C-alpha positions as CSV (number, residue, x, y, z in Angstrom):
1,M,20.1,-7.5,-93.4
2,V,21.6,-11.0,-93.6
3,D,19.8,-14.3,-92.6
4,V,21.8,-16.2,-90.0
5,V,21.4,-19.7,-88.6
6,F,23.2,-20.0,-85.2
7,F,24.7,-23.3,-84.0
8,G,25.5,-23.6,-80.3
9,T,24.7,-25.6,-77.1
10,P,26.2,-24.5,-73.8
11,E,26.1,-21.4,-71.6
12,I,29.1,-19.7,-73.3
13,A,27.2,-19.6,-76.6
14,R,24.3,-17.6,-75.3
15,A,26.1,-14.2,-75.4
16,P,26.9,-14.4,-79.1
17,L,23.4,-15.5,-79.9
18,A,21.9,-12.6,-77.9
19,A,24.3,-10.1,-79.6
20,L,23.3,-11.3,-83.1
21,A,19.6,-11.2,-82.2
22,K,20.1,-7.5,-81.1
23,S,22.2,-6.5,-84.0
24,N,21.0,-4.2,-86.8
25,F,22.6,-6.3,-89.6
26,A,21.5,-9.9,-89.0
27,K,18.2,-11.8,-88.6
28,V,18.6,-15.1,-86.8
29,V,16.2,-17.3,-88.7
30,A,16.9,-20.5,-86.7
31,V,19.0,-21.9,-83.9
32,V,20.5,-25.4,-84.0
33,S,21.4,-27.0,-80.7
34,Q,22.3,-30.4,-79.4
35,P,19.4,-32.6,-78.3
36,D,18.1,-32.1,-74.8
37,R,19.6,-34.5,-72.3
38,P,19.0,-35.6,-68.7
39,S,21.0,-33.5,-66.2
40,G,21.2,-32.8,-62.5
41,R,20.8,-35.2,-59.5
42,D,17.2,-36.1,-60.6
43,L,18.3,-36.6,-64.2
44,K,15.5,-34.4,-65.5
45,V,15.6,-33.6,-69.2
46,Q,16.7,-30.0,-69.5
47,S,16.8,-27.6,-72.5
48,T,20.3,-26.6,-73.6
49,P,21.2,-23.1,-72.5
50,V,21.2,-21.9,-76.1
51,K,17.8,-23.5,-76.8
52,A,16.3,-21.8,-73.7
53,L,17.5,-18.4,-74.9
54,A,16.3,-19.0,-78.5
55,L,12.8,-19.8,-77.2
56,E,12.9,-16.6,-75.1
57,L,13.8,-14.7,-78.2
58,G,11.1,-16.4,-80.3
59,I,13.6,-18.0,-82.6
60,P,12.8,-21.5,-84.1
61,V,15.0,-24.3,-82.8
62,R,16.2,-27.5,-84.5
63,Q,17.9,-30.3,-82.5
64,P,19.1,-33.0,-84.9
65,D,20.7,-36.1,-83.4
66,R,23.5,-35.7,-86.0
67,A,24.0,-32.5,-88.0
68,R,25.7,-34.6,-90.7
69,N,22.4,-36.4,-91.5
70,P,21.5,-35.7,-95.2
71,E,17.9,-34.9,-94.1
72,F,19.1,-32.1,-91.8
73,V,21.5,-30.7,-94.4
74,E,18.6,-30.4,-96.7
75,E,16.5,-28.8,-94.0
76,L,19.3,-26.2,-93.5
77,R,19.5,-25.6,-97.2
78,S,15.7,-24.9,-97.2
79,M,16.3,-22.1,-94.6
80,N,18.5,-20.3,-97.2
81,P,20.9,-18.7,-94.7
82,D,23.5,-16.2,-95.9
83,V,25.9,-17.4,-93.2
84,V,26.0,-19.9,-90.4
85,V,27.6,-18.8,-87.1
86,V,28.9,-21.5,-84.7
87,M,30.0,-21.5,-81.1
88,A,30.5,-24.6,-79.0
89,Y,27.9,-26.6,-80.9
90,G,29.5,-30.0,-80.0
91,Q,29.5,-31.8,-83.3
92,I,31.8,-31.7,-86.3
93,L,30.0,-30.2,-89.3
94,P,30.4,-32.1,-92.6
95,K,31.6,-30.5,-95.8
96,A,28.1,-30.7,-97.3
97,L,26.7,-28.5,-94.5
98,L,29.7,-26.1,-94.5
99,E,29.0,-25.4,-98.2
100,V,25.3,-24.6,-97.8
101,P,25.5,-20.8,-96.9
102,P,27.1,-18.6,-99.6
103,H,29.3,-17.0,-97.0
104,G,30.2,-20.3,-95.4
105,C,30.2,-21.1,-91.7
106,V,31.9,-18.8,-89.2
107,N,33.1,-20.2,-85.8
108,I,34.0,-18.4,-82.5
109,H,36.8,-20.4,-80.9
110,T,38.0,-19.7,-77.4
111,S,41.8,-19.5,-78.0
112,I,44.3,-17.6,-80.1
113,L,44.5,-20.0,-83.0
114,P,46.4,-22.0,-84.0
115,K,47.1,-22.7,-80.3
116,Y,44.7,-25.0,-78.6
117,R,42.6,-26.4,-81.4
118,G,40.1,-28.9,-80.0
119,A,37.6,-29.5,-77.2
120,A,39.1,-27.7,-74.1
121,P,41.1,-24.6,-75.0
122,I,40.2,-22.6,-71.9
123,Q,41.2,-25.3,-69.4
124,W,44.5,-26.0,-71.2
125,A,45.5,-22.4,-71.4
126,V,45.1,-22.0,-67.6
127,L,46.6,-25.5,-66.9
128,N,49.7,-24.6,-68.9
129,G,50.2,-21.4,-67.1
130,D,49.6,-19.1,-70.1
131,T,49.4,-15.4,-69.3
132,E,47.2,-14.6,-72.3
133,T,44.3,-16.2,-74.3
134,G,41.6,-14.9,-76.5
135,V,38.8,-15.6,-79.0
136,T,39.3,-16.2,-82.7
137,L,36.7,-15.6,-85.4
138,M,37.4,-18.1,-88.2
139,K,35.9,-19.4,-91.4
140,M,35.3,-23.1,-90.9
141,D,36.7,-25.9,-93.1
142,E,36.6,-29.7,-92.7
143,G,39.4,-29.8,-90.2
144,M,39.3,-29.4,-86.4
145,D,39.6,-25.6,-85.9
146,T,42.0,-25.3,-88.9
147,G,40.1,-22.7,-91.0
148,P,41.4,-19.3,-91.9
149,I,41.3,-16.5,-89.4
150,I,38.9,-13.5,-89.7
151,A,39.8,-11.7,-86.4
152,I,41.3,-12.2,-83.0
153,E,40.7,-10.5,-79.6
154,R,43.1,-11.1,-76.7
155,T,42.8,-11.0,-72.9
156,P,45.3,-11.6,-70.1
157,I,45.0,-14.5,-67.7
158,S,45.8,-13.5,-64.1
159,D,46.5,-15.6,-61.1
160,E,43.0,-14.6,-59.8
161,D,41.4,-16.3,-62.9
162,N,40.1,-19.8,-63.1
163,A,38.5,-21.6,-66.0
164,Q,35.1,-20.2,-65.0
165,T,36.1,-16.6,-65.0
166,V,38.0,-17.0,-68.3
167,H,35.1,-18.8,-69.8
168,D,32.7,-16.0,-68.9
169,R,35.0,-13.3,-70.2
170,L,35.6,-15.1,-73.5
171,G,31.9,-15.6,-74.0
172,E,31.3,-11.8,-73.9
173,M,34.4,-11.2,-76.0
174,G,33.2,-13.6,-78.6
175,A,29.9,-11.9,-78.8
176,R,31.6,-8.5,-79.2
177,L,34.0,-9.7,-81.8
178,L,31.3,-11.3,-83.8
179,V,29.1,-8.3,-84.2
180,E,32.1,-6.0,-84.8
181,K,33.8,-8.1,-87.5
182,L,31.1,-10.3,-89.1
183,P,29.7,-7.4,-91.2
184,E,33.2,-6.6,-92.5
185,Y,33.8,-10.3,-93.4
186,L,30.4,-10.5,-95.2
187,S,31.2,-7.3,-97.2
188,G,34.5,-8.7,-98.3
189,S,36.5,-6.0,-96.6
190,L,38.0,-8.4,-94.0
191,P,39.1,-11.5,-95.9
192,P,40.2,-14.5,-93.8
193,T,43.9,-15.3,-93.7
194,P,45.4,-18.8,-93.3
195,Q,46.5,-19.8,-89.8
196,P,50.2,-19.7,-89.0
197,D,52.3,-22.7,-88.1
198,G,52.6,-23.9,-84.5
199,A,49.3,-25.6,-83.9
200,T,48.6,-27.3,-80.6
201,H,45.7,-29.6,-79.6
202,A,43.5,-29.2,-76.5
203,R,42.1,-32.6,-75.8
204,K,39.0,-33.1,-73.8
205,I,39.4,-32.9,-70.0
206,T,38.5,-36.0,-68.0
207,K,37.9,-36.5,-64.3
208,E,41.3,-38.2,-64.0
209,D,42.9,-34.9,-65.0
210,G,41.8,-33.6,-61.6
211,R,44.1,-35.9,-59.6
212,L,46.8,-33.9,-57.9
213,N,50.4,-35.2,-58.1
214,W,52.2,-33.7,-55.1
215,N,55.6,-34.4,-56.8
216,E,54.9,-31.6,-59.2
217,P,55.9,-28.0,-58.4
218,A,53.4,-25.9,-56.5
219,R,52.9,-23.6,-59.4
220,A,51.8,-26.4,-61.6
221,L,49.4,-27.7,-59.0
222,F,48.1,-24.1,-58.5
223,N,47.4,-23.9,-62.3
224,R,45.7,-27.3,-62.3
225,V,43.3,-26.2,-59.5
226,R,42.4,-23.0,-61.4
227,A,42.1,-24.8,-64.7
228,L,39.7,-27.5,-63.5
229,T,37.4,-25.2,-61.6
230,P,34.4,-25.6,-61.7
231,W,34.7,-29.0,-63.6
232,P,35.8,-31.6,-62.9
233,G,37.6,-30.1,-59.9
234,T,40.9,-31.3,-58.5
235,Y,41.3,-33.9,-55.7
236,T,43.7,-35.7,-53.5
237,F,43.3,-38.3,-50.7
238,L,44.0,-37.7,-47.0
239,E,45.6,-40.6,-45.4
240,T,43.4,-41.6,-42.4
241,T,42.4,-44.8,-40.6
242,P,40.8,-47.1,-41.6
243,K,41.1,-45.8,-45.2
244,P,42.0,-42.6,-47.0
245,Y,39.2,-40.2,-48.0
246,L,38.8,-38.0,-51.0
247,L,39.4,-34.3,-50.6
248,K,38.6,-31.9,-53.4
249,I,40.7,-28.7,-53.6
250,W,38.8,-25.7,-55.0
251,K,41.1,-22.8,-54.2
252,A,44.8,-22.5,-53.4
253,D,47.8,-20.4,-53.8
254,V,51.6,-20.8,-54.0
255,I,53.7,-20.2,-50.9
256,E,57.3,-20.9,-49.8
257,G,57.9,-24.2,-48.0
258,S,59.7,-27.5,-48.4
259,G,59.4,-31.1,-47.2
260,E,58.3,-34.5,-48.4
261,P,55.8,-33.9,-51.3
262,G,52.2,-34.3,-50.0
263,R,53.0,-33.7,-46.3
264,I,51.1,-31.1,-44.4
265,L,53.5,-28.5,-43.1
266,S,51.1,-26.3,-41.1
267,V,47.5,-26.0,-40.3
268,G,45.8,-22.7,-39.6
269,K,42.7,-20.7,-40.2
270,D,44.4,-18.9,-43.0
271,G,45.1,-22.2,-44.8
272,V,46.6,-25.6,-44.8
273,I,50.1,-25.6,-46.2
274,V,51.2,-28.8,-48.1
275,S,54.7,-29.4,-49.5
276,T,55.2,-30.2,-53.1
277,G,58.0,-31.1,-55.5
278,Q,59.0,-27.5,-55.5
279,G,57.6,-25.0,-53.0
280,A,54.3,-25.4,-51.1
281,L,50.6,-25.1,-51.9
282,R,48.3,-23.4,-49.4
283,L,44.8,-24.8,-49.5
284,L,42.2,-22.2,-49.1
285,E,38.9,-23.8,-50.1
286,V,38.2,-27.6,-49.9
287,Q,35.5,-30.2,-49.9
288,K,35.4,-33.5,-48.1
289,E,33.8,-36.3,-50.0
290,G,30.0,-36.1,-49.5
291,G,30.4,-32.7,-47.8
292,K,30.0,-29.1,-48.7
293,R,32.6,-26.8,-50.4
294,L,34.1,-24.8,-47.5
295,A,36.7,-22.2,-46.7
296,V,39.5,-23.9,-44.8
297,R,38.6,-21.9,-41.6
298,D,35.1,-23.5,-41.7
299,F,36.4,-26.9,-42.8
300,L,38.8,-27.1,-39.8
301,A,35.9,-26.4,-37.4
302,G,34.6,-29.9,-38.2
303,T,37.6,-31.9,-39.4
304,Q,41.0,-32.3,-37.7
305,L,44.1,-32.1,-39.7
306,A,47.6,-32.4,-38.3
307,V,51.1,-31.4,-39.3
308,G,52.8,-34.4,-40.8
309,Q,49.7,-36.0,-42.2
310,S,50.0,-37.1,-45.8
311,L,48.0,-36.2,-48.9
312,A,48.4,-38.7,-51.7
313,S,46.8,-40.3,-54.7
314,P,46.3,-44.0,-54.0
C-alpha cells in the first residue's frame, strides 16, 4: 500500500480521485485543490468539485493559495507521500515540490503527448478536427507537460462529439489508466520514456475564440461549435434594425450550399442554413442574447428569420 497525495480541482479530476480511493494499492492521505472561489449568478463561494468529493470520502483537504510557497512544500513533505498524482490542478508545481515524493509526481494529461501541451488540449483537438485524442500518464518535470511518458490510452473523436463529451470520456479513461499503470510504474516494471519530437501547444481558450467567421469553411465552423461547447460557446450577430443582436450557436452540422458567406440560404423547422466560405452550416440549436438555449424549431416559433438576412461579426 502506497501513500498518495492527490492534486486536482475541476470535475474531470473527480474520477481519478475516486478510482485511487477505491484501489487496493493506494491510500490517499490528502487532497490538494485550488482555493474555493465565488461562482454562479449569485457569486456564492463553492467548494471545488475535487474538494467536495474528498470531503465525501473523508480525505483531508489542503487549499494553499500557491503550491510553490515554501510553507506548503514543507507541509507536503511532512505528509511523507510515496507519490503525488496530479490532474488539472491549475498551478505549475515547482521543482522543490516535485522532488518531495520518492516516486515523483505523476500527471494525467488529456492529450496524446507531445501534442497539445498546455491549458486546453481537449478544445484544441476538437477545434482542429482531430479524429483521435487520448490521455497520457506522465512523470512530471519542471516544464509544461514535458515529462517522460508512462502510458497512453487513445480514443476516437467522432462528429457527434463535442468538448463536453470528450471531456467526460477522458476523465473516465484517465482514472482507468491511472489504476492500471501506476502500480507498474511504482514497481519499476514500467519505466517512463522521453516524449518524442513534434510538440504543439494548446493555449487557454478565451471568449473571443467563440466568434464565428463565416468566411471560414463550414467544416471549420462546425469544429469550432463542437470544440467550444459548453464553454465559452460560439456566437455570431444577426443583422437587424435598429442594431444587430448576439446569437449563440450550440449545435450545427455541415451541409451543401453556396452563397455570400454569412447569408441565410433557407429557414425551416429542420434548421437554418447559412452560407460559409466553403459549403454551408445548418444551425440546429441556438440561443438569442438573454434567452434560452433552444432547438431551431422552437426558436423560430418566437423569432422571425428570413432568407437573405446576414449573420456577421461586427
